[in-house]
Backbone as JSON, one array per atom type, in Angstrom:
{
  "sequence": "MGLRRRVAGLREARVQVDGFDIPYLIGGESHAGRDVVLIHGFSDTKDSFVDVARILAKTHRVILPDLPGFSQASQPWDFHYSLPAITEIVAAALQRLGLSRAHVVGNSLGGAIAAQYAATYPMRVATLTLIGAAGLDMPVASPLQRQLDAGENPFVVDTYEAWAAFIQMALEKPPLMPGVVRRQMARVFIARAALNEKILADLLASDYKLSERLSDIRAPTLVLWGNCDRFIDLSAGRVYHAAIEGARLVILDRIGHCPQVEAPGRTARCIQTHLDTL",
  "N": [[-14.65, -49.34, -32.19], [-13.88, -51.51, -30.45], [-11.56, -52.47, -31.67], [-9.9, -49.93, -30.69], [-10.38, -50.61, -28.19], [-8.99, -52.64, -27.33], [-6.62, -51.65, -28.72], [-5.73, -50.07, -26.96], [-5.63, -52.02, -24.07], [-7.94, -52.55, -22.73], [-11.06, -53.87, -21.34], [-14.05, -55.02, -21.1], [-16.43, -54.9, -18.22], [-19.31, -55.18, -15.73], [-20.77, -53.91, -13.28], [-23.5, -53.78, -10.3], [-25.18, -51.93, -8.79], [-27.33, -50.3, -6.48], [-30.15, -51.1, -8.34], [-28.97, -50.35, -10.6], [-27.91, -50.51, -13.89], [-23.93, -50.95, -14.68], [-21.86, -50.85, -16.99], [-18.41, -50.94, -17.7], [-14.94, -49.64, -18.82], [-11.93, -51.29, -18.14], [-8.33, -51.74, -17.84], [-5.1, -51.56, -17.32], [-2.38, -52.12, -14.73], [-3.08, -52.8, -11.59], [-2.07, -50.84, -8.65], [-1.46, -49.9, -5.22], [-3.16, -47.03, -4.42], [-3.07, -45.9, -7.14], [-5.07, -45.77, -8.82], [-6.9, -44.43, -11.42], [-9.94, -43.13, -12.17], [-11.99, -42.22, -14.89], [-14.63, -40.14, -15.96], [-17.04, -39.44, -18.38], [-19.11, -36.81, -20.49], [-22.28, -35.45, -20.92], [-24.63, -37.08, -22.65], [-22.37, -38.65, -23.58], [-20.26, -41.57, -23.67], [-18.53, -43.93, -22.6], [-16.35, -45.11, -23.65], [-15.39, -42.24, -24.55], [-13.17, -41.68, -23.56], [-11.09, -43.37, -23.92], [-8.67, -43.27, -25.87], [-7.19, -41.5, -24.1], [-7.09, -43.39, -21.86], [-5.6, -45.23, -22.43], [-2.33, -43.91, -23.01], [-2.96, -43.76, -19.88], [-2.72, -46.0, -18.69], [-0.49, -47.4, -18.86], [1.25, -46.74, -16.46], [-0.84, -46.45, -14.44], [-3.92, -48.01, -13.1], [-6.78, -48.22, -14.93], [-10.52, -47.04, -14.85], [-13.35, -46.62, -16.79], [-16.35, -45.88, -16.41], [-19.96, -46.17, -17.65], [-22.0, -43.45, -17.52], [-25.18, -43.23, -15.57], [-28.21, -43.49, -17.02], [-26.76, -42.91, -19.38], [-25.17, -44.49, -22.87], [-24.51, -47.24, -22.47], [-25.72, -48.13, -19.6], [-27.62, -48.57, -17.26], [-31.34, -46.89, -17.87], [-33.65, -45.69, -16.77], [-36.44, -43.91, -16.86], [-38.05, -43.28, -14.88], [-36.11, -42.21, -12.76], [-34.6, -39.21, -10.58], [-32.71, -37.99, -12.17], [-30.88, -35.61, -10.81], [-27.85, -33.86, -10.26], [-26.14, -34.75, -7.63], [-27.97, -37.1, -7.16], [-27.17, -38.55, -9.29], [-24.5, -38.58, -9.32], [-24.31, -40.17, -6.47], [-25.08, -42.96, -7.2], [-22.89, -43.2, -9.0], [-21.1, -43.08, -7.16], [-21.91, -45.25, -5.45], [-21.32, -47.71, -7.12], [-18.17, -47.43, -7.7], [-17.44, -47.64, -4.7], [-18.27, -50.39, -4.71], [-16.76, -51.85, -6.59], [-14.6, -51.41, -5.04], [-12.5, -49.52, -4.89], [-12.05, -47.37, -2.85], [-9.92, -45.3, -2.59], [-9.02, -43.21, -5.28], [-7.79, -41.67, -8.39], [-9.53, -39.09, -9.81], [-11.36, -38.01, -12.81], [-13.12, -35.66, -14.72], [-15.19, -34.82, -17.43], [-16.96, -32.32, -18.78], [-20.34, -32.59, -17.71], [-19.38, -34.78, -16.22], [-17.32, -33.98, -15.29], [-18.67, -32.25, -13.42], [-19.61, -34.02, -11.92], [-17.65, -35.5, -10.94], [-16.6, -33.42, -9.04], [-18.44, -33.03, -7.4], [-18.6, -35.26, -6.23], [-16.02, -35.28, -5.06], [-16.18, -33.55, -3.14], [-18.1, -34.68, -1.76], [-17.08, -36.96, -0.87], [-14.11, -36.5, 0.48], [-12.25, -37.59, 1.38], [-11.93, -40.14, -0.25], [-10.97, -39.61, -2.52], [-7.51, -38.94, -4.42], [-6.64, -37.22, -5.77], [-7.62, -35.07, -8.43], [-8.98, -34.01, -11.4], [-10.8, -31.48, -13.61], [-12.44, -31.52, -16.37], [-12.97, -29.05, -18.76], [-15.93, -28.56, -17.09], [-18.91, -29.04, -16.27], [-21.69, -27.76, -13.93], [-21.7, -25.42, -12.58], [-22.85, -21.7, -12.64], [-22.22, -19.49, -15.37], [-19.74, -16.88, -15.68], [-19.53, -16.0, -18.15], [-21.92, -16.25, -21.16], [-21.83, -19.25, -22.66], [-22.08, -20.27, -26.37], [-23.86, -22.41, -26.22], [-25.28, -22.51, -23.94], [-26.54, -19.68, -24.39], [-28.44, -21.35, -26.56], [-29.89, -22.45, -25.17], [-31.2, -20.98, -23.64], [-32.75, -19.33, -25.04], [-34.58, -21.19, -25.59], [-34.08, -23.36, -27.09], [-32.19, -26.79, -27.49], [-29.62, -28.47, -28.39], [-29.1, -31.14, -28.06], [-31.19, -32.66, -28.74], [-32.16, -33.82, -31.25], [-32.87, -34.12, -34.89], [-32.3, -35.36, -36.95], [-29.7, -36.22, -39.45], [-27.73, -34.05, -40.37], [-28.42, -32.45, -38.46], [-27.1, -33.5, -36.04], [-24.47, -33.43, -37.17], [-23.86, -30.76, -36.67], [-24.54, -29.92, -34.14], [-21.7, -31.78, -33.44], [-20.21, -30.19, -34.41], [-19.77, -28.32, -32.81], [-19.69, -29.09, -30.35], [-16.8, -29.7, -30.85], [-13.61, -28.45, -31.42], [-11.98, -29.7, -32.68], [-13.03, -32.18, -34.83], [-12.46, -35.58, -34.91], [-11.0, -37.55, -37.2], [-13.43, -39.69, -38.77], [-14.69, -42.74, -40.08], [-17.35, -42.61, -42.65], [-19.71, -44.13, -42.47], [-19.44, -44.54, -39.58], [-19.57, -42.09, -38.73], [-22.69, -42.07, -39.33], [-23.65, -44.08, -37.71], [-23.34, -43.24, -35.26], [-24.8, -40.61, -35.22], [-27.53, -41.75, -35.63], [-27.96, -43.57, -33.4], [-27.73, -41.11, -31.79], [-29.53, -39.52, -32.32], [-31.67, -41.85, -31.8], [-31.89, -41.39, -29.06], [-32.83, -38.95, -28.23], [-35.36, -38.2, -26.9], [-35.13, -39.15, -24.15], [-32.79, -37.47, -23.83], [-33.9, -34.79, -23.72], [-35.05, -35.56, -21.2], [-33.29, -35.83, -18.98], [-31.77, -33.57, -19.01], [-33.49, -31.63, -18.44], [-33.91, -32.85, -15.89], [-31.68, -32.06, -14.51], [-31.45, -29.46, -14.93], [-33.84, -27.92, -13.86], [-33.25, -28.86, -11.07], [-32.47, -26.94, -7.61], [-29.77, -27.23, -6.75], [-26.99, -25.84, -5.65], [-24.21, -26.46, -6.97], [-21.59, -24.81, -6.56], [-21.4, -24.11, -4.08], [-20.3, -25.98, -2.71], [-17.31, -26.25, -3.32], [-15.87, -25.53, -1.59], [-15.14, -27.62, 0.17], [-13.55, -28.97, -1.13], [-10.55, -31.12, -1.35], [-8.87, -32.58, -2.4], [-5.74, -32.36, -4.75], [-6.01, -30.26, -6.93], [-6.77, -29.79, -10.49], [-7.37, -27.65, -12.97], [-8.85, -28.22, -16.42], [-9.15, -26.43, -19.38], [-10.66, -26.33, -22.96], [-9.72, -23.59, -24.54], [-11.33, -22.93, -26.72], [-14.08, -24.1, -26.57], [-16.83, -24.31, -26.62], [-19.6, -25.11, -25.17], [-19.55, -25.06, -22.21], [-17.81, -22.09, -21.12], [-15.11, -20.71, -21.17], [-14.66, -18.95, -18.87], [-16.74, -20.4, -16.77], [-14.39, -21.93, -16.03], [-12.72, -20.47, -14.37], [-14.15, -19.58, -12.53], [-14.04, -22.63, -10.93], [-11.32, -22.75, -10.84], [-10.61, -20.21, -8.57], [-11.89, -21.22, -6.8], [-11.5, -23.7, -5.61], [-9.38, -24.9, -3.43], [-5.76, -24.22, -4.05], [-6.23, -25.0, -6.76], [-4.75, -25.48, -10.18], [-5.2, -23.89, -13.02], [-4.9, -24.81, -16.46], [-4.95, -23.7, -19.58], [-5.95, -25.05, -22.48], [-4.77, -24.34, -26.35], [-6.69, -23.66, -28.92], [-8.69, -26.05, -28.47], [-11.86, -27.4, -28.27], [-14.61, -28.57, -26.58], [-14.29, -31.05, -25.92], [-11.1, -32.42, -24.84], [-9.95, -34.32, -24.4], [-10.83, -36.07, -26.26], [-10.32, -34.57, -28.72], [-7.44, -34.2, -28.53], [-6.14, -36.12, -27.37], [-3.32, -37.15, -26.73], [-2.04, -34.71, -25.67], [-3.94, -34.04, -23.56], [-3.38, -36.4, -21.56], [-0.75, -35.78, -21.27], [-1.65, -33.87, -19.72], [-2.73, -34.81, -17.73], [-1.3, -36.77, -16.61], [1.01, -35.68, -15.2], [-0.11, -33.93, -13.57], [-0.75, -36.16, -11.73], [1.74, -37.03, -10.64], [1.98, -35.32, -9.47], [1.98, -35.76, -6.72]],
  "CA": [[-14.48, -48.82, -30.66], [-13.53, -52.5, -29.97], [-10.09, -52.3, -32.04], [-9.61, -49.15, -29.95], [-10.38, -50.79, -27.03], [-8.03, -53.72, -27.57], [-4.85, -51.09, -28.69], [-5.84, -49.63, -25.42], [-5.45, -52.64, -23.53], [-9.0, -52.08, -21.89], [-11.56, -54.89, -21.35], [-15.46, -54.79, -20.5], [-17.13, -55.57, -17.17], [-20.17, -54.72, -15.26], [-21.2, -53.75, -11.74], [-24.78, -53.62, -10.56], [-25.48, -50.68, -7.64], [-28.78, -49.48, -6.51], [-30.96, -51.12, -9.42], [-28.63, -49.68, -12.07], [-26.54, -52.02, -14.4], [-23.08, -49.96, -14.96], [-20.75, -51.33, -17.38], [-17.06, -50.4, -17.33], [-14.06, -50.7, -19.12], [-10.88, -51.78, -17.36], [-7.44, -51.72, -17.87], [-3.79, -51.27, -16.85], [-2.02, -52.69, -13.6], [-3.22, -52.35, -9.9], [-1.47, -50.82, -7.32], [-1.87, -49.21, -4.5], [-2.79, -45.19, -4.7], [-3.1, -45.8, -8.43], [-6.32, -46.38, -9.74], [-7.82, -43.49, -12.13], [-11.31, -43.44, -12.42], [-12.42, -41.03, -15.92], [-15.95, -40.04, -16.26], [-17.34, -39.05, -19.69], [-20.24, -36.48, -20.08], [-23.63, -35.79, -20.71], [-25.07, -37.81, -23.82], [-21.28, -39.32, -24.47], [-20.29, -42.94, -23.55], [-17.01, -44.4, -21.36], [-15.34, -44.44, -24.74], [-14.64, -41.01, -24.92], [-11.56, -41.3, -22.83], [-10.12, -44.76, -24.35], [-7.46, -42.49, -25.99], [-6.23, -40.99, -22.63], [-6.71, -44.09, -20.86], [-4.23, -46.02, -23.19], [-1.75, -43.81, -21.9], [-2.61, -43.7, -18.53], [-2.48, -47.6, -18.57], [1.0, -47.76, -18.77], [1.45, -46.83, -15.05], [-1.73, -47.16, -13.31], [-4.9, -49.01, -13.67], [-7.93, -47.36, -15.14], [-11.68, -47.45, -14.91], [-13.75, -45.95, -17.5], [-17.7, -46.06, -16.38], [-20.94, -45.59, -18.29], [-23.11, -43.07, -16.69], [-26.44, -43.65, -15.15], [-28.72, -42.48, -18.11], [-26.2, -43.04, -20.9], [-24.48, -45.01, -23.37], [-25.07, -48.74, -22.43], [-25.77, -48.1, -18.79], [-29.46, -48.35, -17.3], [-31.88, -45.74, -18.15], [-35.05, -45.41, -16.03], [-37.37, -43.07, -16.84], [-38.95, -42.51, -13.23], [-35.11, -42.04, -11.75], [-34.5, -38.19, -11.06], [-31.17, -37.41, -12.75], [-30.0, -34.62, -10.32], [-26.5, -34.05, -9.87], [-26.11, -35.29, -6.33], [-28.05, -38.27, -7.2], [-26.31, -39.64, -10.11], [-23.14, -38.93, -7.84], [-24.51, -41.07, -5.78], [-25.12, -43.77, -8.33], [-21.23, -43.41, -9.37], [-20.17, -43.67, -5.7], [-21.93, -46.66, -4.65], [-20.29, -48.09, -8.35], [-16.81, -47.2, -7.0], [-17.28, -48.78, -3.46], [-18.65, -52.1, -5.11], [-15.28, -52.16, -7.29], [-13.44, -51.43, -4.12], [-12.25, -48.2, -5.28], [-11.82, -46.78, -1.2], [-9.31, -44.23, -2.85], [-8.44, -43.05, -6.77], [-7.53, -40.35, -8.72], [-10.85, -38.76, -10.43], [-10.87, -36.77, -13.99], [-14.17, -35.83, -15.09], [-15.34, -33.58, -18.7], [-18.28, -32.18, -18.76], [-21.5, -33.65, -17.08], [-18.58, -36.27, -15.46], [-16.68, -33.12, -14.23], [-19.47, -31.86, -12.49], [-19.97, -35.33, -10.97], [-16.4, -35.78, -10.23], [-16.47, -32.23, -8.56], [-19.68, -33.25, -6.23], [-17.77, -36.49, -5.38], [-14.3, -34.92, -4.49], [-16.49, -32.43, -2.58], [-19.21, -35.31, -0.83], [-16.19, -38.18, -0.29], [-13.12, -35.99, -0.2], [-10.97, -39.06, 1.63], [-11.86, -41.19, -1.79], [-10.1, -38.65, -4.19], [-6.13, -38.67, -4.11], [-6.37, -35.87, -6.98], [-9.32, -34.2, -8.85], [-9.33, -33.37, -12.4], [-12.1, -31.34, -14.04], [-11.88, -30.85, -17.58], [-14.64, -28.81, -19.56], [-16.82, -29.32, -16.25], [-20.39, -28.19, -16.02], [-22.12, -27.93, -12.72], [-21.58, -24.0, -12.6], [-23.51, -20.62, -13.95], [-21.35, -19.33, -16.16], [-20.18, -15.26, -15.82], [-19.88, -15.52, -19.94], [-22.94, -17.32, -21.49], [-21.36, -20.11, -24.07], [-23.03, -20.52, -27.52], [-24.95, -23.79, -25.64], [-26.07, -21.53, -23.11], [-27.66, -18.72, -25.11], [-29.22, -22.05, -27.32], [-30.81, -22.96, -23.99], [-32.02, -19.61, -22.45], [-33.53, -19.47, -26.47], [-35.72, -22.32, -25.3], [-33.02, -24.46, -28.4], [-32.36, -27.65, -26.89], [-29.09, -28.6, -29.31], [-29.07, -32.3, -27.5], [-32.16, -33.12, -29.32], [-32.05, -33.92, -32.83], [-34.01, -35.54, -35.11], [-31.64, -35.12, -38.57], [-27.98, -36.39, -39.47], [-27.2, -32.53, -40.53], [-28.56, -31.4, -36.69], [-26.51, -33.99, -35.24], [-23.14, -32.82, -37.32], [-23.54, -29.44, -36.51], [-23.83, -30.45, -32.63], [-20.49, -32.51, -32.97], [-18.84, -29.45, -34.89], [-20.29, -26.87, -31.89], [-18.67, -29.15, -29.39], [-15.28, -29.66, -30.83], [-12.89, -27.59, -32.44], [-11.24, -30.6, -33.56], [-13.31, -33.34, -34.45], [-11.38, -36.62, -35.04], [-11.45, -38.33, -38.81], [-13.94, -41.16, -38.56], [-15.83, -42.9, -41.7], [-18.78, -42.53, -42.94], [-20.37, -45.37, -41.46], [-19.36, -44.7, -38.07], [-20.38, -41.22, -38.06], [-24.19, -42.06, -39.8], [-23.93, -44.63, -36.62], [-23.3, -42.42, -34.09], [-26.17, -39.88, -35.35], [-28.82, -42.64, -35.2], [-27.73, -43.56, -31.91], [-27.73, -39.84, -30.64], [-31.34, -38.98, -32.66], [-32.75, -42.41, -30.88], [-31.82, -41.09, -27.7], [-33.1, -37.64, -27.81], [-36.54, -38.13, -25.51], [-34.22, -39.34, -23.12], [-31.45, -36.6, -23.57], [-34.11, -33.93, -22.83], [-35.76, -35.35, -19.72], [-32.26, -35.82, -18.26], [-31.24, -32.13, -18.86], [-34.37, -30.89, -17.86], [-34.1, -32.91, -14.59], [-30.32, -31.49, -14.38], [-31.81, -28.3, -15.28], [-35.21, -27.84, -12.45], [-32.66, -28.44, -9.8], [-32.01, -25.75, -7.39], [-28.94, -27.4, -5.94], [-25.55, -25.39, -5.88], [-22.48, -27.2, -6.44], [-20.9, -23.58, -6.45], [-21.51, -23.8, -3.06], [-19.8, -27.05, -2.25], [-16.41, -26.2, -3.82], [-14.45, -25.1, -1.1], [-15.27, -29.06, 0.77], [-13.04, -30.05, -1.38], [-9.33, -31.03, -0.3], [-7.69, -33.11, -3.36], [-5.26, -31.67, -5.15], [-7.03, -30.51, -8.37], [-6.4, -29.53, -11.77], [-9.01, -27.57, -14.17], [-8.26, -28.3, -17.5], [-10.0, -26.09, -20.23], [-9.67, -25.66, -23.86], [-10.24, -22.11, -24.75], [-12.74, -22.71, -27.69], [-14.66, -24.57, -25.66], [-18.23, -23.36, -26.62], [-20.77, -25.48, -24.51], [-19.33, -24.45, -21.52], [-17.36, -20.96, -21.23], [-13.92, -21.01, -19.87], [-14.53, -17.97, -17.45], [-16.71, -21.22, -15.31], [-13.23, -22.62, -15.08], [-11.59, -19.82, -13.89], [-14.0, -20.01, -11.14], [-13.46, -23.25, -10.48], [-9.56, -22.35, -10.25], [-10.53, -19.73, -7.66], [-12.97, -21.23, -5.49], [-10.83, -24.83, -5.2], [-7.86, -23.91, -2.82], [-4.72, -24.51, -4.52], [-6.34, -25.27, -7.68], [-4.03, -25.12, -10.89], [-5.91, -23.97, -14.19], [-4.07, -25.46, -17.64], [-5.79, -24.11, -20.86], [-5.19, -25.43, -24.11], [-5.35, -23.4, -27.53], [-7.43, -24.36, -30.14], [-9.56, -26.9, -28.09], [-12.92, -27.25, -27.42], [-15.37, -29.01, -25.32], [-13.74, -32.59, -25.16], [-9.9, -32.24, -24.85], [-9.85, -36.34, -24.17], [-11.1, -36.73, -27.59], [-9.58, -33.76, -30.05], [-6.32, -34.06, -28.02], [-5.62, -37.24, -25.96], [-1.8, -37.11, -26.0], [-1.62, -33.56, -24.58], [-4.58, -34.59, -22.23], [-2.94, -37.63, -21.09], [0.09, -35.49, -20.51], [-1.76, -33.2, -18.15], [-3.21, -35.5, -15.92], [-0.12, -37.73, -15.81], [1.88, -34.6, -14.72], [-0.79, -33.58, -11.65], [-1.02, -37.32, -11.25], [2.61, -37.46, -10.77], [2.62, -34.15, -8.11], [1.91, -36.38, -5.78]],
  "C": [[-13.58, -50.3, -30.0], [-11.82, -52.65, -30.44], [-9.59, -51.29, -31.09], [-9.05, -49.33, -28.61], [-9.36, -51.96, -26.81], [-6.83, -52.86, -27.28], [-5.12, -50.93, -26.84], [-5.51, -50.43, -24.09], [-6.63, -52.91, -22.53], [-10.06, -53.28, -22.2], [-12.94, -54.18, -20.37], [-15.87, -55.18, -19.31], [-18.33, -54.88, -16.62], [-20.04, -54.5, -13.42], [-22.34, -53.22, -11.51], [-25.18, -52.86, -9.24], [-27.01, -50.17, -7.9], [-29.94, -49.74, -7.61], [-30.58, -50.85, -10.7], [-27.46, -50.5, -12.71], [-25.28, -50.81, -14.76], [-21.81, -50.57, -15.86], [-19.85, -50.17, -17.35], [-15.93, -50.69, -18.2], [-12.67, -50.51, -17.85], [-9.62, -51.85, -17.52], [-5.81, -51.34, -17.04], [-3.59, -52.18, -15.44], [-2.17, -52.18, -12.44], [-2.44, -52.1, -9.1], [-1.58, -50.04, -6.77], [-1.76, -47.7, -4.6], [-2.72, -44.72, -6.15], [-3.86, -45.7, -9.51], [-7.06, -44.97, -9.86], [-9.23, -43.84, -12.6], [-11.59, -42.08, -13.85], [-13.91, -41.38, -16.52], [-16.51, -39.15, -17.42], [-18.64, -37.54, -19.14], [-21.49, -37.19, -20.65], [-24.07, -36.08, -22.41], [-23.35, -38.54, -24.23], [-21.03, -41.01, -23.36], [-18.7, -43.17, -23.13], [-15.94, -44.6, -22.76], [-14.6, -43.08, -25.01], [-13.34, -40.83, -24.33], [-10.7, -42.63, -22.99], [-8.62, -44.29, -24.91], [-6.55, -42.22, -24.81], [-5.94, -42.14, -22.05], [-5.25, -45.16, -21.17], [-2.87, -45.66, -22.82], [-1.31, -43.75, -20.87], [-2.28, -45.09, -18.01], [-1.26, -47.98, -17.88], [1.47, -47.59, -16.7], [0.39, -46.75, -14.3], [-2.94, -47.46, -14.12], [-6.25, -47.84, -13.77], [-9.32, -48.01, -15.47], [-12.65, -46.03, -15.59], [-15.4, -46.28, -16.99], [-18.63, -45.35, -17.02], [-21.92, -44.48, -17.16], [-24.41, -43.39, -16.15], [-27.22, -42.97, -16.57], [-27.83, -42.6, -19.53], [-25.81, -43.73, -21.31], [-25.39, -46.67, -23.12], [-25.36, -49.38, -20.85], [-27.26, -48.18, -18.45], [-30.02, -47.01, -17.54], [-33.23, -45.38, -17.68], [-35.62, -44.49, -16.34], [-37.9, -42.71, -15.77], [-37.53, -42.41, -12.81], [-35.54, -40.62, -12.01], [-33.3, -37.96, -11.59], [-30.67, -35.95, -12.44], [-28.49, -34.62, -10.27], [-26.36, -34.63, -8.94], [-26.71, -36.7, -6.29], [-27.55, -38.98, -8.25], [-24.57, -39.84, -9.47], [-23.23, -40.39, -7.28], [-24.8, -42.56, -5.92], [-23.68, -44.23, -8.65], [-20.41, -43.63, -7.91], [-20.07, -44.87, -5.29], [-21.33, -47.85, -5.99], [-19.35, -48.75, -8.13], [-16.6, -48.16, -5.72], [-17.36, -50.14, -4.07], [-17.46, -52.35, -6.08], [-14.23, -51.86, -5.98], [-12.11, -50.33, -4.25], [-12.31, -47.31, -4.08], [-10.76, -45.45, -1.44], [-8.87, -43.96, -4.47], [-8.71, -41.71, -7.47], [-9.03, -40.19, -9.89], [-11.03, -37.61, -11.51], [-12.3, -37.35, -14.23], [-14.59, -34.8, -16.5], [-16.96, -33.46, -18.38], [-19.28, -32.46, -17.4], [-20.6, -34.8, -15.38], [-17.6, -34.92, -15.05], [-17.36, -32.71, -13.32], [-20.13, -32.93, -11.06], [-18.54, -35.56, -10.16], [-15.95, -34.62, -9.06], [-17.31, -32.71, -7.14], [-19.44, -34.64, -5.25], [-16.44, -36.2, -4.5], [-15.42, -34.18, -3.06], [-17.26, -33.6, -0.91], [-18.24, -36.21, 0.02], [-15.02, -37.45, -0.47], [-11.85, -37.12, 0.41], [-11.04, -40.13, 0.65], [-11.16, -40.33, -2.77], [-8.89, -38.41, -3.96], [-6.2, -37.34, -4.62], [-7.36, -36.05, -7.91], [-9.01, -33.74, -10.48], [-10.37, -33.16, -12.84], [-11.72, -30.69, -15.72], [-13.5, -30.38, -18.03], [-15.96, -28.86, -18.17], [-18.12, -28.06, -16.25], [-20.32, -28.22, -14.55], [-22.37, -26.42, -12.12], [-22.11, -22.92, -13.05], [-22.11, -19.97, -14.62], [-21.29, -18.0, -16.1], [-20.48, -15.08, -17.35], [-20.55, -16.67, -20.35], [-22.08, -18.04, -22.56], [-22.51, -19.86, -24.88], [-23.97, -21.35, -26.59], [-25.88, -23.11, -24.77], [-26.97, -20.59, -23.36], [-28.81, -19.41, -25.73], [-30.28, -22.3, -26.15], [-31.74, -22.08, -23.49], [-32.6, -19.32, -23.78], [-34.38, -20.39, -26.69], [-35.06, -23.61, -26.65], [-32.36, -25.76, -27.11], [-31.26, -28.79, -28.0], [-28.3, -30.11, -28.84], [-29.99, -33.15, -28.11], [-32.47, -32.66, -30.61], [-32.46, -34.92, -33.56], [-33.2, -35.49, -37.14], [-30.09, -35.36, -38.27], [-27.34, -34.97, -39.52], [-27.32, -32.16, -38.84], [-27.25, -32.24, -35.91], [-24.77, -33.52, -35.72], [-22.81, -31.5, -37.1], [-23.45, -29.57, -35.06], [-22.16, -30.92, -32.86], [-19.62, -31.14, -33.43], [-19.23, -28.13, -33.67], [-19.3, -27.92, -31.05], [-17.42, -29.35, -29.47], [-14.99, -29.01, -32.34], [-12.19, -28.51, -33.47], [-11.66, -31.72, -33.72], [-12.34, -34.28, -35.3], [-11.86, -37.01, -36.19], [-12.37, -39.65, -38.09], [-14.75, -41.6, -39.91], [-16.91, -42.89, -41.34], [-19.32, -43.04, -42.26], [-20.65, -45.36, -40.21], [-20.01, -43.12, -37.73], [-22.17, -41.51, -38.58], [-24.45, -43.19, -38.23], [-24.47, -43.99, -35.48], [-24.55, -41.42, -33.92], [-27.22, -40.4, -35.04], [-28.96, -42.79, -33.65], [-28.53, -41.81, -30.94], [-29.39, -39.54, -30.82], [-32.15, -39.94, -31.96], [-32.84, -41.79, -29.33], [-32.46, -39.4, -27.29], [-34.42, -37.21, -26.95], [-35.52, -38.04, -24.61], [-33.15, -37.98, -22.34], [-32.47, -35.29, -23.17], [-34.89, -33.94, -21.8], [-34.64, -35.44, -18.6], [-31.72, -34.64, -17.66], [-32.28, -31.87, -18.26], [-34.05, -31.41, -16.28], [-32.95, -32.46, -13.78], [-30.9, -29.91, -14.09], [-32.4, -27.44, -13.57], [-34.29, -27.8, -11.59], [-32.23, -27.35, -9.39], [-30.39, -26.25, -6.4], [-27.66, -26.8, -6.34], [-24.66, -25.92, -5.32], [-21.62, -26.05, -5.85], [-20.64, -23.66, -4.65], [-21.05, -25.0, -1.82], [-17.8, -27.09, -3.08], [-15.24, -26.14, -2.81], [-14.61, -26.42, 0.05], [-14.53, -29.63, 0.02], [-11.14, -30.0, -1.43], [-8.58, -31.79, -1.36], [-7.23, -31.99, -4.09], [-5.89, -31.41, -7.02], [-6.65, -29.43, -9.48], [-7.3, -28.92, -12.76], [-8.25, -27.27, -15.61], [-9.11, -28.09, -18.84], [-9.66, -26.05, -22.02], [-10.6, -24.34, -23.9], [-10.74, -21.82, -26.22], [-13.7, -23.58, -27.42], [-16.36, -23.72, -25.8], [-19.5, -24.24, -25.78], [-20.35, -25.24, -23.09], [-17.61, -23.51, -21.33], [-16.33, -21.15, -20.3], [-14.21, -20.1, -18.87], [-15.44, -18.97, -15.97], [-15.1, -21.95, -15.0], [-12.45, -22.19, -14.67], [-12.81, -19.71, -12.67], [-14.02, -21.42, -10.66], [-12.35, -23.01, -9.4], [-9.96, -21.78, -8.97], [-11.54, -20.18, -6.64], [-12.32, -23.03, -4.8], [-9.78, -24.21, -4.86], [-6.88, -25.33, -3.55], [-4.59, -25.34, -5.99], [-5.27, -25.52, -9.08], [-5.26, -25.55, -12.46], [-4.75, -24.17, -15.69], [-4.94, -24.72, -18.76], [-5.16, -24.3, -21.85], [-5.93, -24.85, -25.52], [-5.43, -24.29, -27.97], [-7.98, -25.04, -29.79], [-10.68, -26.48, -28.12], [-13.39, -27.87, -26.0], [-14.61, -30.34, -24.47], [-12.35, -32.97, -25.87], [-9.66, -33.85, -25.18], [-10.3, -37.0, -25.37], [-10.5, -35.81, -28.89], [-8.22, -34.21, -29.44], [-6.06, -34.6, -27.02], [-4.88, -37.43, -25.73], [-1.8, -36.2, -25.17], [-2.63, -34.09, -23.42], [-4.21, -35.54, -21.55], [-1.78, -37.08, -20.16], [0.13, -34.65, -18.88], [-2.08, -34.39, -17.75], [-2.33, -35.95, -15.45], [0.63, -36.69, -14.85], [1.25, -34.18, -13.01], [-1.01, -34.89, -11.58], [0.92, -37.45, -10.29], [3.13, -36.13, -9.79], [2.78, -34.86, -7.02], [3.29, -37.26, -5.01]]
}
């Protein structure tokens, strides 16, 4: 991870807001209107977007925060992890960093947070990119949704084999990783099982409807989706596309739930093209 960060020209820093310690990666040159925030998904980390950030940092300043409750960020058990509550922590962190306006990119839960942020603070978002974004009811249930409906939670695992099956479901093209790295990632994921269960329960228990806020989004929006996404079905991407005025939908062939991991070059080029439309 450290090597990948160095190659991407990223350094780690931290910001404290509302009792949360939020680590983030930052790199690239700062220019007015050229800040890009890259928000990871559920039980993921800021490093999810490192390879995309390496490309975007050639022309933009990039900021990759850890979400509250995940990775190295504060993980209080007494916090209610609803979509609006998590988004407000992220919004406060971006304000503390002086990002009064930025391009905002999010994957999975990070996509739902990016959409909520854009709907709540439209003047702070120059462009919006939603990648396999969560937050909406799926017209077609994904394999993940069917597991959840059956009372199974794939984010809660207790063996390496269960973790490997989870990764295989999440990614159509898992990147090559040394065995020692895979085992360490599995250990970290297994250790978070109880917290993953609590955060997912908080999110699912909320009656908040992000779908009712999509008409408030004013930023030019790119909806980017893998056609092999087994977590958030492409049908949800089509809902985002139809509900956000002027949105563009780009479908990536043979890509799963995390294009920034499976095809970082293609993903970065799609984002870059979207940013260059302004």
